[in-house]
C-alpha positions in Angstrom: -36.8 8.5 -13.7 -36.9 8.5 -9.9 -34.0 9.5 -7.7 -33.4 5.9 -6.5 -33.2 4.7 -10.1 -30.8 7.4 -11.1 -28.6 6.5 -8.1 -28.8 2.8 -9.0 -27.8 3.6 -12.6 -24.9 5.8 -11.4 -23.6 3.0 -9.1 -23.8 0.4 -11.8 -22.1 2.7 -14.3 -19.3 3.3 -11.8 -18.9 -0.4 -11.1 -18.7 -1.1 -14.8 -16.1 1.6 -15.2 -14.0 0.3 -12.4 -14.2 -3.3 -13.8 -13.0 -2.1 -17.2 -10.2 -0.1 -15.6 -9.0 -3.0 -13.6 -9.1 -5.4 -16.6 -7.3 -2.9 -18.8 -4.6 -2.3 -16.1 -4.0 -6.0 -15.8 -3.8 -6.5 -19.5 -1.3 -3.7 -19.8 0.8 -5.1 -17.0 0.9 -8.5 -18.6 2.0 -6.9 -21.9 4.8 -5.0 -20.2 6.0 -8.2 -18.5 6.0 -10.1 -21.8 8.1 -7.4 -23.4 10.5 -7.3 -20.5 10.9 -11.1 -20.7 11.5 -11.1 -24.4 14.2 -8.3 -23.9 16.0 -10.2 -21.1 15.9 -13.5 -23.1 17.3 -11.8 -26.1 20.1 -10.1 -24.1 21.0 -13.4 -22.5 20.7 -15.6 -25.6 22.8 -13.3 -27.8 25.4 -12.8 -25.1 24.9 -9.1 -24.7 24.1 -9.4 -21.0 27.8 -10.3 -20.3 29.3 -7.5 -22.5 29.9 -5.3 -19.5 31.5 -8.0 -17.4 35.3 -7.7 -17.5 35.8 -11.3 -16.5 33.8 -12.5 -19.5 35.2 -10.0 -22.1 38.8 -10.4 -21.1 39.5 -7.3 -19.2 37.6 -4.3 -20.6 33.9 -4.0 -21.0 32.5 -4.0 -24.5 30.3 -0.9 -24.1 29.7 -0.5 -27.9 28.6 -4.2 -28.1 26.3 -3.8 -25.2 24.6 -0.7 -26.6 24.2 -2.3 -30.0 22.7 -5.4 -28.4 20.5 -3.4 -26.2 19.1 -1.5 -29.2 18.6 -4.7 -31.1 16.9 -6.5 -28.3 14.6 -3.6 -27.4 13.5 -3.5 -31.1 12.9 -7.2 -31.1 10.9 -7.0 -27.9 8.9 -4.0 -29.0 10.2 -1.7 -26.3 10.6 2.0 -27.0 
């Protein structure tokens, strides 16, 4: 194999590796965004998002309720 062919092969291999890396990175980013969206939707739908707001809970934040909801929603979303 001549030097120019080796160089061409190396450049093509690098281009393919970069393309795969970019695709994988975008795929992972989308998966993370999907999990975050499911988590936020769960927290809001189940009412856990307001558990730390004193005006909603009637004066004192419901820390135990928030933590329980956080654990439940993280599990449902597939986080952690």
